[in-house]
C-alpha positions as CSV (number, residue, x, y, z in Angstrom):
1,M,-43.4,144.5,139.8
2,K,-40.4,142.9,138.0
3,P,-38.3,146.1,137.8
4,I,-38.9,146.8,141.4
5,T,-38.0,143.3,142.4
6,N,-34.8,143.4,140.4
7,A,-33.9,146.8,142.0
8,L,-34.4,145.4,145.5
9,R,-32.3,142.4,144.6
10,G,-29.5,144.8,143.4
11,A,-29.6,147.0,146.4
12,P,-27.3,144.8,148.6
13,L,-24.8,144.7,145.7
14,L,-24.8,148.5,145.5
15,A,-24.4,148.8,149.2
16,L,-21.4,146.4,149.2
17,A,-19.8,148.3,146.3
18,W,-20.3,151.6,148.2
19,A,-18.8,150.1,151.4
20,A,-15.8,148.7,149.5
21,G,-15.1,152.2,148.0
22,T,-15.4,153.7,151.4
23,C,-12.9,151.3,153.0
24,Q,-10.4,151.9,150.2
25,A,-10.5,155.7,150.7
26,Q,-11.5,156.4,154.3
27,S,-10.8,160.0,155.5
28,S,-11.3,161.9,158.7
29,V,-11.1,165.5,159.8
30,T,-10.7,166.4,163.5
31,I,-11.3,169.7,165.2
32,Y,-9.3,169.9,168.4
33,G,-8.0,172.4,170.9
34,I,-6.7,173.3,174.4
35,M,-8.3,176.1,176.5
36,D,-6.0,177.0,179.4
37,A,-6.4,180.1,181.6
38,G,-5.3,181.0,185.1
39,V,-4.7,183.7,187.7
40,R,-1.1,184.6,188.2
41,S,0.9,186.8,190.6
42,T,4.6,187.7,190.1
43,T,7.4,189.7,191.6
44,G,10.2,190.9,189.3
45,M,8.2,190.1,186.1
46,D,5.5,191.8,184.1
47,P,2.3,190.3,182.8
48,S,4.2,188.8,179.8
49,N,6.8,187.2,182.2
50,N,9.5,189.6,181.0
51,R,12.0,190.9,183.6
52,S,10.6,193.9,185.4
53,A,11.3,196.3,188.3
54,G,7.8,195.8,189.7
55,D,5.2,193.2,190.5
56,A,2.1,192.1,188.6
57,N,-1.3,190.3,189.0
58,M,-3.1,189.1,186.0
59,V,-5.3,186.5,184.2
60,N,-3.1,184.7,181.6
61,S,-3.8,182.2,178.9
62,G,-1.6,179.1,178.4
63,I,0.2,179.0,181.8
64,N,0.1,175.2,181.8
65,T,-0.3,174.5,178.1
66,T,-0.5,176.9,175.3
67,S,-4.1,177.5,174.3
68,R,-4.8,176.6,170.7
69,L,-7.4,175.6,168.0
70,G,-6.5,173.1,165.3
71,Y,-7.7,171.1,162.4
72,R,-6.1,167.8,161.3
73,G,-7.1,165.4,158.7
74,V,-6.1,162.0,157.2
75,E,-7.2,160.3,154.0
76,D,-6.4,156.6,153.4
77,L,-5.1,156.3,149.8
78,G,-4.8,152.6,149.9
79,G,-1.7,150.4,149.9
80,G,-0.6,151.7,153.3
81,L,-0.4,155.3,152.0
82,Q,-2.1,158.2,153.7
83,A,-2.5,161.9,152.9
84,L,-2.5,164.2,155.9
85,F,-2.7,167.9,156.9
86,Q,-2.7,170.0,160.0
87,L,-3.6,173.7,160.7
88,E,-3.1,175.1,164.2
89,S,-3.6,178.6,165.7
90,G,-2.3,179.8,169.1
91,L,-5.0,181.6,171.2
92,N,-5.0,184.1,174.0
93,I,-8.3,183.1,175.6
94,N,-8.1,185.8,178.2
95,T,-8.6,188.3,175.4
96,G,-10.0,186.2,172.6
97,A,-7.2,187.2,170.3
98,T,-4.9,185.0,168.3
99,S,-1.3,184.7,169.7
100,N,0.3,185.9,166.5
101,T,-1.3,188.8,164.7
102,S,0.6,188.3,161.4
103,K,0.1,184.5,161.1
104,F,-3.3,183.0,161.8
105,F,-2.0,179.4,161.7
106,D,1.2,180.4,163.5
107,R,1.6,177.0,165.3
108,G,1.5,174.9,162.1
109,A,0.2,174.8,158.5
110,Y,1.4,171.8,156.6
111,T,0.4,168.8,154.4
112,G,2.1,165.6,153.5
113,L,2.1,161.9,152.9
114,R,2.7,158.9,155.3
115,G,3.5,155.4,154.3
116,D,5.8,152.4,154.7
117,L,8.8,154.5,153.5
118,G,8.2,157.2,156.1
119,T,6.4,160.6,156.5
120,V,7.1,163.7,154.5
121,T,5.5,167.1,155.3
122,L,5.7,170.5,153.7
123,G,4.7,173.9,155.1
124,R,5.2,175.7,158.4
125,Q,6.2,173.3,161.1
126,N,8.3,172.8,164.2
127,T,12.1,172.6,163.9
128,L,13.8,169.4,164.9
129,L,15.1,171.2,168.0
130,A,11.5,171.9,169.0
131,D,10.5,168.3,168.4
132,A,13.4,167.1,170.6
133,V,12.5,169.5,173.4
134,G,8.9,168.2,173.2
135,S,10.2,164.7,173.9
136,A,12.8,165.4,176.5
137,D,11.8,168.5,178.6
138,P,11.1,167.7,182.3
139,L,7.8,169.7,182.0
140,A,6.9,168.4,178.6
141,T,7.0,172.1,177.4
142,R,4.5,173.3,180.0
143,F,4.6,177.0,180.6
144,A,6.1,177.8,177.3
145,S,6.6,181.5,178.0
146,L,8.8,180.7,181.1
147,N,10.2,177.3,180.2
148,S,13.9,177.7,179.4
149,N,14.1,174.7,177.1
150,V,11.2,176.1,175.0
151,A,12.6,179.6,174.9
152,I,16.3,179.0,174.6
153,S,17.0,175.4,173.7
154,A,14.3,175.3,171.0
155,L,14.8,179.1,170.2
156,S,11.2,180.2,170.8
157,S,12.5,183.3,172.4
158,H,16.2,183.5,171.7
159,Q,16.6,187.2,172.4
160,L,19.1,187.6,169.5
161,G,17.2,190.3,167.6
162,T,17.6,188.7,164.2
163,E,15.6,186.3,162.0
164,Y,17.4,183.0,161.8
165,G,15.8,180.8,159.2
166,A,12.5,181.5,157.7
167,S,10.7,181.9,161.0
168,G,8.9,185.1,160.1
169,S,10.2,186.7,163.4
170,S,13.3,188.3,164.8
171,T,12.5,187.1,168.3
172,G,12.1,183.3,167.9
173,T,12.8,180.3,165.6
174,Y,10.6,177.6,167.0
175,R,8.9,177.0,163.7
176,L,9.9,177.6,160.1
177,D,8.0,178.5,157.0
178,N,8.8,176.9,153.6
179,S,10.1,173.8,155.2
180,V,10.2,170.1,154.2
181,K,10.6,167.4,156.9
182,Y,11.1,163.7,156.5
183,A,10.8,161.1,159.3
184,Y,11.4,157.4,159.1
185,S,10.9,154.9,162.0
186,L,12.5,151.5,162.4
187,G,11.3,149.7,165.6
188,S,11.8,152.1,168.5
189,T,14.1,154.5,166.6
190,T,13.0,157.5,164.5
191,A,15.3,159.5,162.2
192,R,14.3,162.9,161.0
193,V,15.8,165.4,158.5
194,M,14.6,168.9,157.7
195,H,15.3,171.7,155.3
196,A,13.7,175.1,155.2
197,F,14.0,177.3,152.1
198,G,14.7,181.0,152.6
199,N,12.6,181.8,149.4
200,Q,15.1,184.6,148.7
201,A,15.9,185.8,145.1
202,N,19.3,184.7,143.8
203,S,20.2,182.9,147.0
204,N,19.7,179.3,148.2
205,S,21.4,180.2,151.6
206,K,19.8,183.3,153.0
207,L,17.2,182.4,155.7
208,S,17.6,178.7,155.0
209,S,17.9,176.0,157.6
210,D,19.0,172.3,157.8
211,G,18.6,169.8,160.6
212,V,18.9,166.2,161.6
213,S,17.7,164.2,164.6
214,L,17.6,160.7,166.1
215,E,15.1,159.6,168.7
216,Y,14.8,156.3,170.6
217,K,11.7,155.4,172.6
218,G,12.0,152.2,174.7
219,D,10.3,150.9,177.8
220,A,13.4,151.5,180.0
221,L,14.8,154.6,178.2
222,Q,13.9,157.4,175.9
223,A,16.7,159.5,174.3
224,V,16.9,162.2,171.6
225,L,19.6,164.1,169.9
226,A,19.0,166.9,167.4
227,Y,21.2,169.4,165.5
228,S,20.1,172.3,163.3
229,Q,21.7,175.3,161.7
230,F,20.1,178.5,160.5
231,K,21.0,181.4,158.3
232,T,20.0,185.1,158.4
233,V,19.2,187.2,155.3
234,T,22.7,188.7,155.6
235,G,24.4,185.3,155.8
236,L,25.0,185.1,159.6
237,S,24.6,181.6,161.1
238,L,23.2,180.0,164.2
239,K,24.2,176.4,165.1
240,A,22.2,174.6,167.8
241,Y,21.8,171.2,169.4
242,V,19.4,169.5,171.9
243,S,20.1,166.2,173.7
244,G,18.0,164.5,176.4
245,V,17.1,161.3,178.1
246,A,14.0,160.2,180.1
247,V,14.1,157.2,182.5
248,P,11.1,155.6,184.3
249,V,11.5,155.7,188.1
250,G,8.7,153.8,189.8
251,A,5.4,155.1,188.5
252,G,7.1,158.4,187.5
253,K,9.8,159.6,185.1
254,V,13.1,161.6,185.4
255,N,14.3,163.8,182.5
256,L,17.7,165.2,181.8
257,T,18.6,167.6,178.9
258,Y,21.6,169.4,177.8
259,S,21.4,171.9,174.9
260,G,23.1,175.0,173.5
261,H,23.6,177.2,170.5
262,T,26.2,179.6,169.1
263,A,24.9,182.5,167.0
264,D,26.6,185.1,164.9
265,T,25.0,188.4,166.0
266,S,27.2,190.5,163.7
267,A,30.3,190.0,161.6
268,T,32.5,190.3,164.7
269,A,30.2,189.2,167.7
270,K,28.8,186.0,168.9
271,T,26.3,184.8,171.6
272,R,26.5,181.4,173.1
273,N,23.8,179.9,175.3
274,Q,23.9,176.6,177.2
275,V,20.9,175.0,179.1
276,L,21.0,172.2,181.5
277,S,17.7,170.9,182.8
278,L,16.7,168.2,185.3
279,G,13.3,167.1,186.6
280,G,10.4,164.9,185.9
281,T,6.8,163.7,186.7
282,W,5.7,161.9,189.8
283,P,2.0,160.6,190.3
284,L,1.1,161.3,193.9
285,T,-2.4,159.7,193.5
286,P,-4.3,158.4,190.5
287,Q,-5.7,161.9,190.0
288,L,-2.8,164.1,191.3
289,D,0.6,164.6,189.5
290,L,3.7,166.6,190.6
291,L,5.9,167.9,187.8
292,V,9.2,169.8,188.5
293,G,11.8,171.2,186.2
294,H,15.0,173.0,187.1
295,Y,16.9,174.9,184.4
296,R,20.4,176.4,184.5
297,V,21.2,178.9,181.7
298,N,24.7,180.2,181.0
299,R,25.2,182.9,178.4
300,A,28.4,184.3,176.9
301,R,28.6,187.3,174.6
302,T,31.4,189.0,172.8
303,A,32.7,191.9,174.8
304,N,30.2,191.3,177.7
305,V,30.5,189.6,181.1
306,D,29.1,186.0,181.2
307,D,25.7,185.8,182.8
308,G,22.6,183.6,183.1
309,Y,20.1,182.4,185.6
310,N,18.7,179.4,187.5
311,R,15.0,178.7,187.3
312,T,12.7,176.2,189.0
313,I,9.1,175.6,187.9
314,A,6.7,173.2,189.6
315,F,3.1,172.1,188.8
316,L,0.5,170.2,190.8
317,E,-2.2,168.9,188.5
318,Y,-5.4,167.4,189.6
319,K,-7.4,165.5,186.9
320,L,-11.1,166.2,186.9
321,S,-11.7,164.0,183.9
322,K,-9.8,162.7,180.9
323,R,-10.1,166.2,179.3
324,S,-10.1,168.6,182.2
325,L,-7.7,169.4,185.1
326,V,-7.0,172.1,187.5
327,Y,-3.4,173.1,188.5
328,L,-1.3,175.1,190.9
329,E,2.1,176.4,189.7
330,A,5.1,178.0,191.4
331,D,8.3,179.3,190.0
332,S,11.5,181.0,191.2
333,T,14.3,182.6,189.2
334,Q,17.7,183.7,190.4
335,W,19.5,186.0,187.9
336,K,23.3,185.9,187.6
337,N,25.6,188.8,186.8
338,N,22.8,191.3,186.0
339,Y,21.2,189.1,183.3
340,Q,17.9,190.7,184.3
341,G,19.1,194.2,183.4
342,T,20.2,197.3,185.2
343,G,18.0,198.4,188.1
344,L,15.8,195.3,188.1
345,K,15.4,192.7,190.9
346,S,18.0,190.0,191.3
347,S,15.3,187.4,191.7
348,S,11.8,186.7,190.4
349,T,8.9,184.6,191.7
350,G,5.5,183.6,190.5
351,L,2.4,181.8,191.7
352,S,-0.4,180.6,189.4
353,A,-3.7,178.7,189.6
354,G,-5.8,177.7,186.6
355,I,-7.8,175.2,184.6
356,K,-7.1,173.4,181.4
357,H,-9.6,171.7,179.1
358,S,-8.8,169.7,176.0
359,F,-11.2,168.8,173.3
């Protein structure tokens, strides 16, 4: 009986030793996602919300918030240091397909370390312009395919026809491959720097990108300023900035942003875009919120007439629970100086109704 007694006496010590090891190296992995789908009717736009001569009725994914599936993890390494990772895929839940057929984890794939000296991450991740828009946009990047700050200020759909930076796309530069990002927070202020390698033979410049940003988050004011520059494989450049403030008004919030970029589209031609946005969020009841964003876009191109558009997007969101809500959306766009294209309507409208569930 003695060996058994000794073993029983030692069991609490073994349990304490195991618990101590667990506390020193705790880790967690979370599976998360957003499922958003709605019915939409438009005039002057096609099912992808591109300018069109006709009308369209459809079921779309991600009208309110882009549908996605993600995995994130954190491991406590001790001494205030953590290892982290994130993998995230965009989804079209109306078809069951991924949003990007060439990149499964198109929305993010990175790993890094976080500690008292800041956070460093490496992989495919948002640019600093995208981070700034996420903080300052009146709609908090809702309706990404129609939101002018997402499309133009953050370069998700820049319409320039060239790959700027290592984005893996000639249509957008919202995220960059081969990137390193560093963030350091002091009180209410966070500074970020970012560099993306072009991974091109015999060149440190081609498809590279550099950026810097500063963000302040206080009770009475939130403000952000970001600047980034990008190179093409032929050495053309794009220089862009995003600035924005958010101020609490009663129970709601008012947002104002001003952003722009200048891009070399050839050795002799440039395109300049400027975006001014104003709007915010107003709780109408504990369950019902109104969100409105108005966007004014001005475009100037070498040897072309200046053009642009004015767009207003509004959402009514009714919370069914902490994770689920239903929404109504309305939008109106007025095109200026034939921005929409020859033979197409001078204005576009849209109405949507849908449901969003987060997990």
